N, C-alpha and C positions, 0 to 999 in steps of 0.2 A: 631846502633842505636835499641832501646827501641819502640816497638808499645804496644797498649793495644788493644785488644780483648776484648768481650763481650762474657760473658757465661748464656747460660739458662738453668736455673734449676727447674726442676718440683717434686714433690712427686706424682707418681702414687700408689695405693696402699702401699707397702713395699717396695718399691723402689724406687729409688730416678735416674732421668732421666737427659740427660741434651748436651751441642751441645755448639760449638763456633761458634757463628751467621755467624763469619767474612771468617771460612773457612772449604770447604763444605767435610761431610766425618767424621770430628773429633766429635765423639757424644761417649759418655758411659753409662754405668747403674751400677752403687751397690747400699749397703743395704744402708749408709750412705749422709749424703751429705760432710760430710769432704771426706770419700772415692772416692765419684763425684769429688770435687774439684782436689784433687791431682790428679786423672786419667785423667780428661780434662787435667791438666798443663802438666802430662807425654806427652799424645796424640799428645796432638799442639806442642811439639816441637819436635817428632818425625816426624808430617806431614812436617812441616818446614825443619828440615833437611832433608826428601826426597827430595821436592820440590827444594830447592838450591843447590842438588846434580844432580837433572834429570834436571834443568835450566844449570847447568856446564858443565854436559857433552854432551849438545846441539852446545855447543859455537863453535863458528866456529873460528879457529884459529891455 
């Protein structure tokens, strides 16, 4: 199942900062907007995989 996530990005001084609205803890900071979006994608994928592994390890059965 493909889901859509909302990336909030803004430039603060020389840095770009952003986060994924739906997943707490997925936030990044990079020098360019393109690098920021790439980092957010990678961090989101890692967070989703971690959450899936955590949920799988807690299953009863």
